C-alpha positions as CSV (number, residue, x, y, z in Angstrom):
1,M,-0.3,4.9,27.4
2,G,-2.2,2.7,25.2
3,C,-5.0,3.4,22.8
4,T,-7.4,1.3,20.8
5,A,-9.4,2.4,18.0
6,E,-11.2,0.7,14.9
7,C,-9.8,1.7,11.5
8,E,-9.7,0.1,7.9
9,V,-6.4,-1.1,6.5
10,L,-6.3,-0.9,2.6
11,A,-3.5,-3.1,1.2
12,R,-2.8,-5.2,-1.8
13,K,-2.7,-8.9,-1.2
14,E,0.1,-11.0,-3.1
15,T,0.6,-14.5,-3.4
16,S,4.0,-15.5,-2.3
17,V,6.0,-18.7,-2.2
18,F,8.1,-19.2,0.8
19,G,11.2,-21.2,0.6
20,G,12.8,-23.9,2.6
21,Q,13.0,-27.6,1.8
22,I,9.3,-28.1,1.1
23,P,8.4,-24.7,-0.6
24,R,4.8,-23.3,0.7
25,V,2.5,-20.9,-1.0
26,G,0.9,-18.2,1.0
27,Y,0.2,-14.5,0.9
28,T,1.5,-11.1,2.0
29,Y,0.2,-7.5,2.0
30,T,2.0,-4.7,0.5
31,D,1.1,-1.0,-0.5
32,Y,-0.7,-0.1,2.8
33,S,-3.1,2.8,3.6
34,I,-4.6,3.3,6.9
35,I,-7.9,5.1,6.8
36,G,-11.3,5.7,9.1
37,V,-8.9,6.5,12.2
38,P,-10.7,8.6,14.8
39,G,-9.4,12.2,14.8
40,D,-8.8,12.3,18.3
41,L,-6.0,9.8,18.5
42,P,-2.7,11.4,19.6
43,E,0.5,11.2,17.5
44,G,2.9,8.7,18.1
45,E,3.6,5.0,17.1
46,Y,1.1,2.3,16.9
47,T,0.5,-1.1,16.1
48,V,-2.2,-1.9,13.4
49,S,-3.6,-5.5,13.4
50,F,-5.6,-7.1,10.3
51,D,-6.4,-10.2,8.6
52,G,-4.0,-12.0,11.0
53,F,-1.2,-9.5,10.3
54,T,0.6,-6.9,12.4
55,L,1.7,-3.4,11.1
56,S,3.9,-0.7,12.7
57,A,2.5,2.9,11.6
58,T,3.2,6.5,12.9
59,C,0.4,9.1,13.1
60,H,1.9,12.4,12.2
61,R,-0.3,15.5,11.8
62,G,-3.1,13.4,11.2
63,Y,-1.4,11.1,8.6
64,W,-0.8,7.6,8.9
65,L,2.6,6.4,7.9
66,P,3.1,2.5,7.5
67,R,6.6,1.5,8.6
68,G,8.3,-1.9,7.3
69,R,6.2,-4.9,6.3
70,A,3.4,-6.6,7.8
71,T,4.0,-9.6,9.6
72,R,2.0,-12.7,10.5
73,D,0.8,-13.0,13.9
74,D,2.0,-16.4,14.2
75,E,5.6,-15.6,12.7
76,A,8.1,-15.8,15.8
77,V,9.6,-12.5,16.4
78,P,13.0,-13.2,18.4
79,L,14.1,-10.8,21.1
80,A,17.3,-9.0,21.4
81,S,19.1,-10.1,24.4
């Protein structure tokens, strides 16, 4: 069962230098808080999207707990075979 709702993500935006043969400067987000979520969403696992990033989060007893780091929507995520 999928649920969709509007919310706000408060996060610290940090500049990062990404390695490789040609280093490039970009940014990432850390220290997430998820607020303004409707109170009637069921507990469970969610995917939160903001500013071209995606973050996994868990809703437990009305608290939103971010899990892991946010990834850019254009990052390729390899699937396990």
